[in-house]
Backbone bond lengths (Angstrom), bond angles and torsions (degrees), N, CA, C in turn:
res aa  C-N    CA-C-N  psi(-1)  N-CA   C-N-CA  omega(-1)  CA-C   N-CA-C  phi
1 M - - - 1.457 - - 1.513 109.69 -
2 S 1.305 119.31 134.66 1.452 122.22 179.10 1.512 109.49 -112.10
3 G 1.327 116.05 147.09 1.450 120.84 -179.85 1.516 111.44 -88.11
4 P 1.332 117.57 -172.86 1.469 121.48 179.74 1.516 111.25 -63.44
5 R 1.326 115.88 147.35 1.461 120.95 -178.81 1.528 110.73 -75.03
6 F 1.319 115.27 146.86 1.456 121.79 178.46 1.523 109.98 -74.66
7 D 1.336 117.20 135.83 1.460 122.87 -179.27 1.526 109.16 -103.38
8 P 1.350 118.59 108.88 1.465 120.67 -178.42 1.527 113.56 -58.44
9 A 1.331 117.39 -28.36 1.467 120.09 -179.26 1.521 112.10 -65.46
10 H 1.347 116.75 -19.50 1.458 120.61 -179.63 1.525 112.21 -113.31
11 Y 1.336 115.69 21.33 1.469 120.51 175.60 1.535 109.04 -53.10
12 P 1.341 120.49 140.31 1.468 127.67 8.53 1.524 115.16 -84.60
13 G 1.316 118.12 7.40 1.451 120.39 173.56 1.514 113.89 96.43
14 P 1.333 116.18 165.29 1.465 121.15 -179.02 1.523 112.35 -69.91
15 R 1.323 115.20 141.61 1.459 122.10 176.83 1.522 109.90 -103.73
16 P 1.327 117.28 149.85 1.467 118.43 173.63 1.523 110.44 -70.22
17 S 1.317 116.78 162.79 1.460 121.45 -176.28 1.523 112.85 -84.29
18 G 1.325 117.52 -5.04 1.458 122.14 179.42 1.507 109.34 -171.24
19 P 1.333 117.92 -170.32 1.471 120.02 -179.43 1.522 111.50 -64.39
20 V 1.333 116.24 134.32 1.460 121.31 -175.98 1.520 110.43 -142.13
21 V 1.329 115.06 162.07 1.455 122.55 165.94 1.518 107.35 -111.87
22 V 1.335 115.96 135.13 1.461 123.16 179.85 1.526 106.31 -110.99
23 R 1.318 116.32 113.49 1.472 118.74 -173.96 1.537 109.68 -151.50
24 G 1.326 115.75 132.41 1.460 120.82 173.88 1.506 114.05 58.54
25 G 1.321 117.55 36.24 1.456 120.42 178.38 1.515 114.90 81.16
26 E 1.327 117.16 7.44 1.452 120.38 -178.64 1.532 110.22 -128.01
27 V 1.328 114.70 157.39 1.466 122.08 178.71 1.521 107.62 -121.39
28 A 1.334 117.12 128.17 1.463 121.22 -179.39 1.519 109.54 -133.62
29 G 1.326 116.39 145.17 1.453 121.03 176.31 1.516 111.50 -68.44
30 L 1.338 115.50 158.50 1.468 121.17 179.97 1.526 109.32 -99.36
31 D 1.332 116.52 115.70 1.458 119.02 172.94 1.531 108.63 -82.38
32 P 1.332 119.27 169.36 1.468 120.89 -175.96 1.528 113.96 -55.52
33 A 1.326 117.54 -37.66 1.467 119.79 -179.40 1.526 110.84 -67.41
34 A 1.336 116.69 -41.85 1.464 120.58 179.57 1.522 110.86 -66.66
35 R 1.329 116.28 -37.20 1.465 119.15 178.46 1.519 110.98 -68.16
36 A 1.330 117.83 -40.08 1.455 120.91 177.25 1.525 110.98 -62.86
37 A 1.332 116.99 -39.55 1.464 120.78 177.98 1.521 110.91 -64.18
38 L 1.344 116.93 -39.30 1.464 120.32 176.95 1.526 110.33 -63.24
39 D 1.331 117.24 -44.81 1.465 119.95 179.40 1.527 111.20 -58.42
40 E 1.326 117.06 -37.78 1.465 119.97 178.61 1.521 111.13 -65.70
41 R 1.318 117.67 -39.61 1.469 120.57 179.17 1.532 110.68 -68.18
42 I 1.323 117.23 -35.88 1.469 120.05 175.65 1.525 109.75 -65.87
43 A 1.335 117.44 -41.63 1.460 121.40 179.79 1.526 111.56 -63.39
44 R 1.340 117.34 -32.85 1.468 121.04 178.09 1.533 111.95 -84.00
45 D 1.322 118.31 1.25 1.465 124.31 -179.38 1.529 112.13 64.74
46 E 1.323 117.19 24.94 1.463 121.34 172.16 1.523 111.07 -82.42
47 V 1.328 115.71 -25.48 1.465 122.88 -178.97 1.522 107.56 -125.20
48 V 1.329 115.78 139.06 1.464 122.33 -176.35 1.526 108.92 -122.36
49 C 1.327 116.00 144.55 1.467 122.20 -175.98 1.526 111.81 -109.64
50 S 1.329 115.50 147.50 1.466 121.59 171.72 1.516 108.94 -147.05
51 V 1.329 116.23 162.46 1.456 120.89 177.32 1.525 108.62 -79.54
52 A 1.324 116.20 127.27 1.470 121.93 178.77 1.525 107.79 -110.68
53 Y 1.322 116.52 94.73 1.466 120.81 -175.01 1.526 112.54 -99.26
54 G 1.338 117.47 -15.55 1.461 121.78 -178.50 1.510 111.59 -113.39
55 S 1.332 116.57 -133.82 1.466 119.65 -174.74 1.520 112.97 -70.62
56 N 1.338 118.56 -16.60 1.464 119.27 177.67 1.525 112.70 -68.53
57 A 1.332 117.65 -9.25 1.458 120.97 172.97 1.520 112.02 -90.23
58 S 1.319 117.68 1.58 1.459 122.06 178.86 1.530 109.85 -102.78
59 P 1.325 118.71 120.07 1.472 119.47 178.04 1.520 112.72 -53.49
60 E 1.334 118.20 -34.86 1.463 120.38 -178.70 1.527 111.56 -61.69
61 R 1.326 116.99 -38.27 1.465 119.71 178.51 1.523 110.65 -71.78
62 L 1.327 117.53 -35.43 1.458 120.24 175.92 1.519 110.87 -64.07
63 F 1.357 117.36 -36.92 1.458 120.03 173.83 1.520 110.38 -59.39
64 D 1.349 116.69 -48.73 1.464 121.01 -177.14 1.526 111.47 -59.15
65 K 1.318 117.04 -36.88 1.461 121.10 -178.05 1.533 112.45 -80.94
66 G 1.310 117.02 -8.93 1.456 120.37 -176.87 1.517 113.52 76.38
67 L 1.336 116.93 16.54 1.455 120.58 -176.97 1.528 112.97 -82.67
68 D 1.334 116.42 -0.96 1.459 119.95 177.69 1.534 112.36 -89.58
69 A 1.333 117.37 -6.33 1.471 120.14 -173.12 1.524 112.05 -60.71
70 A 1.338 116.87 -45.45 1.465 120.72 -179.57 1.517 111.79 -101.73
71 G 1.317 117.08 6.73 1.459 121.59 -178.86 1.510 112.01 97.72
72 A 1.329 115.79 135.54 1.462 123.49 173.71 1.524 106.29 -138.10
73 W 1.319 116.86 141.09 1.456 121.31 -177.02 1.524 109.33 -117.97
74 L 1.328 116.66 135.74 1.455 122.74 176.03 1.518 108.62 -116.41
75 L 1.340 115.80 123.47 1.456 122.21 -175.34 1.526 109.15 -125.51
76 P 1.339 119.08 123.60 1.469 120.13 -179.92 1.521 110.87 -64.61
77 A 1.338 115.54 145.46 1.462 121.20 -174.88 1.527 109.88 -155.99
78 T 1.322 115.38 174.76 1.465 122.96 177.69 1.523 108.13 -134.66
79 I 1.344 115.30 143.36 1.459 120.65 176.35 1.517 109.28 -136.68
80 D 1.318 116.89 141.80 1.460 122.35 176.68 1.522 110.05 -101.60
81 G 1.335 115.06 145.06 1.457 120.36 171.92 1.508 116.17 88.84
82 W 1.354 118.16 5.89 1.460 121.39 -179.12 1.527 109.83 -139.11
83 V 1.333 116.37 148.24 1.461 121.49 176.54 1.527 109.25 -137.80
84 P 1.343 117.84 148.54 1.473 121.17 173.08 1.520 109.75 -86.00
85 A 1.319 117.00 123.60 1.466 122.25 -177.67 1.525 109.42 -125.10
86 F 1.333 115.95 148.26 1.462 120.25 -177.86 1.530 111.43 -75.70
87 E 1.322 114.54 136.05 1.462 120.78 176.37 1.529 111.09 -78.66
88 A 1.312 115.15 167.82 1.467 121.66 178.76 1.524 109.37 -99.84
89 R 1.334 116.68 55.04 1.459 122.17 179.47 1.517 108.89 -162.79
90 R 1.324 115.65 169.37 1.462 121.77 171.36 1.521 109.40 -112.60
91 T 1.325 115.35 151.05 1.455 120.83 174.49 1.530 109.60 -81.46
92 G 1.327 115.02 171.94 1.450 119.39 176.22 1.513 113.16 -66.36
93 Y 1.327 118.07 -21.71 1.467 119.73 178.68 1.527 112.38 -96.46
94 G 1.345 117.08 6.25 1.453 120.28 166.80 1.509 118.01 104.13
95 A 1.323 119.17 -2.35 1.464 120.91 -178.49 1.526 111.05 -97.42
96 V 1.330 115.83 154.84 1.460 121.34 166.54 1.525 105.90 -85.97
97 P 1.338 118.11 115.71 1.466 119.85 -171.75 1.520 112.96 -85.58
98 L 1.328 114.64 167.54 1.456 122.62 173.14 1.517 110.15 -99.00
99 T 1.325 114.93 154.01 1.454 120.90 169.04 1.523 107.21 -134.80
100 F 1.335 117.03 161.29 1.462 121.67 -177.32 1.522 108.73 -96.66
101 V 1.333 116.55 126.44 1.466 120.92 179.45 1.520 109.52 -130.12
102 P 1.342 118.00 149.32 1.465 120.14 -178.72 1.526 112.24 -71.32
103 E 1.316 115.11 140.89 1.468 123.66 175.99 1.522 106.10 -148.58
104 P 1.346 117.40 98.12 1.471 120.96 -166.09 1.521 115.61 -52.27
105 A 1.320 119.92 -38.24 1.467 121.24 -174.16 1.523 113.33 -90.15
106 A 1.317 118.27 0.65 1.470 121.32 -171.29 1.520 112.16 -82.29
107 R 1.327 114.79 147.20 1.469 122.38 166.48 1.519 106.50 -126.05
108 T 1.329 116.93 121.41 1.462 122.18 -171.27 1.514 111.14 -119.21
109 A 1.330 115.42 126.22 1.465 120.41 170.43 1.525 107.97 -77.52
110 T 1.309 116.85 127.24 1.461 120.74 -173.65 1.526 109.40 -144.91
111 W 1.325 115.73 -160.47 1.459 121.72 -178.82 1.514 109.63 -137.68
112 V 1.313 115.68 150.33 1.460 121.92 169.16 1.526 107.21 -105.08
113 L 1.327 115.20 127.60 1.460 122.15 174.83 1.516 107.96 -99.29
114 A 1.321 116.64 123.33 1.463 121.91 177.18 1.527 108.56 -110.83
115 L 1.331 115.80 128.62 1.463 121.60 -176.75 1.525 110.61 -134.42
116 P 1.347 117.13 147.12 1.462 119.04 171.21 1.527 110.64 -60.97
117 R 1.309 117.16 147.73 1.468 120.22 179.26 1.533 111.71 -55.85
118 T 1.317 116.93 -32.31 1.460 119.88 -179.08 1.533 112.48 -63.68
119 A 1.340 117.72 -19.95 1.468 121.49 -179.19 1.523 112.84 -91.61
120 L 1.328 118.40 -9.74 1.458 120.34 -173.99 1.532 113.84 -64.75
121 P 1.346 120.33 -37.89 1.472 117.72 176.34 1.528 112.86 -59.30
122 T 1.336 117.17 -37.66 1.461 119.88 177.23 1.524 110.59 -65.45
123 L 1.321 116.94 -44.19 1.462 120.39 178.76 1.527 110.77 -61.63
124 D 1.331 117.64 -45.89 1.463 120.88 178.37 1.530 111.28 -58.35
125 R 1.324 116.16 -43.48 1.468 118.99 -178.62 1.525 110.95 -64.12
126 T 1.329 117.05 -43.53 1.462 118.69 -178.14 1.524 112.05 -67.56
127 E 1.340 117.47 -23.15 1.458 121.00 178.58 1.526 112.76 -96.48
128 G 1.336 117.40 -2.23 1.461 120.23 179.74 1.514 113.32 68.45
129 R 1.327 116.16 29.83 1.459 118.54 179.43 1.519 110.28 -74.67
130 V 1.337 116.49 129.52 1.458 122.44 171.18 1.518 106.49 -97.45
131 A 1.332 116.82 109.70 1.452 120.86 -170.78 1.528 113.82 -85.17
132 D 1.342 117.36 -2.11 1.461 120.41 177.19 1.520 107.83 -134.26
133 H 1.317 117.87 -153.84 1.457 120.91 -177.75 1.533 112.03 -98.31
134 T 1.321 117.16 26.31 1.458 120.67 176.34 1.525 110.20 -57.28
135 P 1.339 119.05 133.07 1.466 119.76 179.33 1.529 111.17 -58.67
136 V 1.321 115.81 140.05 1.457 121.61 178.53 1.521 108.52 -84.30
137 P 1.345 118.54 128.50 1.460 120.61 -178.85 1.525 111.59 -66.02
138 P 1.329 118.10 161.59 1.462 120.47 -179.34 1.520 111.00 -63.99
139 P 1.365 117.10 156.09 1.460 120.12 -178.83 1.521 111.56 -67.82
140 G 1.337 115.24 165.17 1.460 119.89 177.44 1.507 111.65 132.44
141 E 1.320 118.17 -41.92 1.452 121.99 179.50 1.521 109.73 -85.26
142 E 1.319 116.76 125.54 1.452 120.68 -176.48 1.524 112.98 -101.16
143 G 1.315 118.63 7.97 1.442 120.72 178.58 1.516 111.75 79.40
144 D 1.328 116.05 -166.03 1.456 120.55 -179.25 1.519 109.14 -129.93
145 A 1.324 115.96 -164.77 1.460 119.46 -176.11 1.521 112.65 -67.78
146 D 1.335 117.62 -21.46 1.457 120.49 -174.08 1.518 114.56 -107.58
147 G 1.324 118.15 -20.06 1.449 119.32 -175.31 1.508 112.93 -147.99
148 A 1.330 115.90 156.11 1.461 122.42 178.23 1.521 109.65 -104.46
149 P 1.334 117.95 155.30 1.467 119.95 178.06 1.524 111.60 -62.61
150 P 1.338 117.72 150.25 1.464 119.69 177.36 1.527 111.33 -55.37
151 G 1.317 115.93 137.26 1.456 120.99 179.14 1.510 114.53 91.20
152 T 1.345 117.62 0.53 1.458 119.11 -179.95 1.524 111.09 -63.27
153 Y 1.335 116.11 -45.64 1.463 120.69 178.33 1.518 110.23 -131.82
154 Q 1.329 114.72 157.72 1.451 123.14 175.21 1.529 107.89 -121.94
155 L 1.318 116.43 146.32 1.456 119.83 174.68 1.525 108.01 -83.01
156 G 1.332 116.29 127.88 1.460 119.60 -178.30 1.514 111.57 -142.84
157 R 1.312 115.73 169.28 1.461 122.12 -179.34 1.530 109.31 -95.37
158 V 1.336 114.98 139.52 1.465 119.50 -174.73 1.532 112.40 -126.24
159 G 1.320 118.79 10.71 1.455 120.73 176.37 1.524 112.69 85.92
160 R 1.304 114.77 -162.26 1.464 122.82 -172.55 1.531 111.42 -67.76
161 V 1.321 116.08 132.50 1.456 123.71 176.76 1.520 107.31 -125.99
162 V 1.340 117.45 121.42 1.464 122.20 -174.14 1.521 109.57 -104.55
163 L 1.327 116.80 121.90 1.456 121.30 177.09 1.529 110.06 -80.21
164 D 1.323 115.71 155.92 1.456 120.14 -175.76 1.523 113.38 -64.61
165 D 1.337 118.04 -20.31 1.470 119.74 -179.46 1.527 112.08 -91.33
166 G 1.341 117.24 7.15 1.452 121.14 176.13 1.511 115.78 99.37
167 A 1.320 118.66 -14.13 1.467 120.85 174.30 1.531 109.16 -74.46
168 W 1.327 116.50 164.60 1.454 118.36 178.11 1.526 111.18 -151.12
169 L 1.327 113.86 156.56 1.465 122.63 168.91 1.521 106.84 -97.90
170 A 1.317 117.15 124.46 1.459 119.91 -176.61 1.527 112.31 -66.06
171 D 1.316 116.99 -35.22 1.470 121.40 179.61 1.519 107.32 -148.65
172 G 1.331 116.09 84.26 1.448 121.76 -173.19 1.512 113.63 -66.30
173 L 1.334 115.03 162.49 1.455 123.00 177.53 1.528 109.18 -109.19
174 A 1.331 115.77 148.96 1.465 120.43 175.75 1.519 108.27 -154.42
175 Y 1.332 115.41 155.61 1.462 120.00 170.86 1.528 108.13 -77.95
176 L 1.333 115.45 119.64 1.461 122.57 -176.32 1.525 109.61 -112.97
177 P 1.334 117.54 165.99 1.472 120.17 -172.00 1.526 113.71 -58.63
178 G 1.324 115.23 139.90 1.453 121.18 172.02 1.521 111.21 -70.60
179 P 1.326 117.44 171.86 1.475 120.96 -172.21 1.518 114.58 -65.00
180 R 1.344 118.46 -18.81 1.466 119.13 -179.74 1.527 112.90 -110.84
181 A 1.313 117.22 11.80 1.461 120.39 -177.48 1.524 111.57 -67.58
182 R 1.331 115.54 140.48 1.457 122.24 171.97 1.528 108.04 -121.91
183 V 1.326 115.12 147.57 1.456 121.36 -173.44 1.524 109.49 -123.30
184 Q 1.328 116.38 136.57 1.461 120.98 179.66 1.533 110.89 -64.13
185 V 1.334 115.42 139.96 1.461 121.32 175.09 1.525 109.36 -132.48
186 D 1.337 115.87 156.36 1.451 121.40 172.29 1.523 109.26 -81.21
187 G 1.326 115.76 178.14 1.461 119.86 -177.52 1.514 113.89 -60.12
188 D 1.348 117.28 -26.36 1.466 120.03 179.41 1.524 112.69 -90.09
189 G 1.353 116.18 6.22 1.461 120.32 176.52 1.511 115.12 86.60
190 T 1.340 118.63 3.92 1.467 120.45 178.01 1.524 110.40 -80.82
191 W 1.329 115.89 146.44 1.461 120.80 179.43 1.516 110.57 -61.57
192 R 1.320 117.20 142.49 1.463 122.94 173.90 1.526 107.58 -89.72
193 T 1.325 116.25 99.87 1.452 122.47 -169.19 1.518 111.77 -104.01
194 W 1.338 114.49 153.38 1.458 122.31 173.66 1.529 107.98 -96.12
195 P 1.348 119.36 139.55 1.470 127.90 11.28 1.520 115.61 -93.92
196 R 1.335 118.05 4.18 1.471 118.96 177.67 1.525 110.67 -56.33
197 V 1.327 116.90 -39.31 1.463 123.50 175.57 1.521 107.54 -108.76
198 D 1.340 117.08 133.37 1.464 119.29 179.39 1.529 110.45 -101.36
199 Q 1.343 115.51 178.77 1.457 120.91 -176.66 1.526 112.10 -60.36
200 G 1.335 117.03 -42.14 1.461 119.37 -179.25 1.515 111.91 -60.82
201 S 1.326 117.13 -43.48 1.458 120.99 179.16 1.524 111.07 -67.57
202 A 1.333 117.09 -37.62 1.468 120.35 178.39 1.521 110.70 -64.25
203 R 1.323 117.74 -38.92 1.469 120.87 177.89 1.531 111.14 -66.40
204 R 1.328 116.63 -43.69 1.471 119.34 179.80 1.520 110.86 -62.78
205 H 1.326 116.99 -41.28 1.463 121.18 178.16 1.523 110.78 -58.57
206 L 1.325 115.62 -42.04 1.463 120.89 179.43 1.521 110.89 -68.58
207 D 1.332 116.94 -42.13 1.460 120.99 -176.14 1.532 112.89 -65.81
208 V 1.327 116.98 -31.95 1.471 119.79 -179.12 1.523 112.04 -93.59
209 G 1.322 117.08 6.10 1.463 119.99 179.57 1.502 113.42 72.36
210 G 1.332 116.35 36.57 1.463 120.44 178.82 1.515 112.30 -60.36
211 P 1.335 117.28 160.86 1.473 120.03 -174.35 1.520 113.16 -67.25
212 S 1.313 115.18 152.35 1.465 122.71 175.28 1.514 108.39 -146.48
213 Q 1.320 115.50 164.57 1.459 122.15 177.66 1.518 109.27 -134.13
214 P 1.347 117.63 152.91 1.468 118.33 172.77 1.523 110.65 -58.10
215 A 1.313 116.52 141.10 1.463 119.93 176.49 1.528 109.72 -64.70
216 P 1.328 117.41 146.47 1.465 119.60 175.87 1.524 110.68 -56.87
217 P 1.325 118.27 142.43 1.466 119.98 179.84 1.520 111.35 -64.99
218 V 1.319 115.14 146.12 1.464 121.16 178.85 1.523 108.45 -84.93
219 T 1.318 116.59 124.06 1.470 119.98 -174.65 1.522 113.37 -93.78
220 T 1.337 117.27 -17.73 1.465 119.58 -176.40 1.523 109.75 -128.90
221 V 1.312 117.25 67.56 1.462 121.86 179.51 1.526 109.64 -74.93
222 V 1.334 116.23 135.94 1.459 122.44 177.19 1.518 107.91 -101.95
223 L 1.322 116.97 114.87 1.464 122.42 177.96 1.528 109.29 -101.31
224 G 1.318 114.86 158.39 1.455 119.00 178.02 1.513 112.36 75.62
225 P 1.344 117.32 -157.55 1.470 120.92 -176.11 1.526 111.92 -61.51
226 W 1.337 114.96 152.72 1.455 120.03 175.05 1.522 109.87 -64.75
227 P 1.335 118.30 134.34 1.463 119.83 174.18 1.529 110.80 -75.02
228 A 1.322 116.09 165.95 1.456 120.68 174.01 1.525 109.90 -65.92
229 T 1.330 116.26 152.15 1.464 121.22 -179.77 1.533 109.50 -130.07
230 P 1.318 117.08 71.35 1.472 119.49 -176.73 1.525 111.97 -64.17
231 L 1.332 115.49 141.01 1.459 122.16 173.30 1.512 108.42 -89.15
232 L 1.319 116.05 132.67 1.462 121.39 178.45 1.514 109.57 -106.38
233 R 1.336 116.15 151.39 1.463 121.86 178.08 1.524 110.08 -136.91
234 P 1.333 116.82 151.16 1.463 119.31 179.57 1.531 111.81 -59.21
235 G 1.303 115.59 144.52 1.469 120.64 175.35 1.483 113.93 78.14
């Protein structure tokens, strides 16, 4: 069963109203027993967590990527020091995407995406993650509806991520800008961030050749297999 198709015009897409599991084309809330079962799978390193600040927080995009087949969980969270900003490019499926950039004073409401380890190769491919030192091809190819060109994003560490139920990731993971990423800025050089800027405005900025800057370099790139992402709780 497949869920509703993702609409690039409304990128980054609709978010659920609370913690959910996305599976088999359907979205269901997490009751306490289901959440406890998820925590156990995370503790056994069967499921891995990352920050989903863009379309990966939209169940519709997870349907399109096929990441709902074995189950995907979206959990509301907060992170300090990072903001989602629009890139100076379009994806292969037609949207102007977001990337995560540091902003020291920021507090951002976001989501944690939890996926079985078996789904991580698919997620890496759709994000264009190069997990080793493979040379990144020259720019120009924007990928297709299902995947991004190699080198589009890198997996990196973003510090403490606090879930709404009080658990936290001590040093969360997120897809961060690739080495050639550029990010939209306003005339004063500030990042054009979502939701202050919407998809329509991001497209117009790109179409008129609005200013952009190279994305800040990623200082903590994670190469090779995804590390474990244990959830911590008080006491």
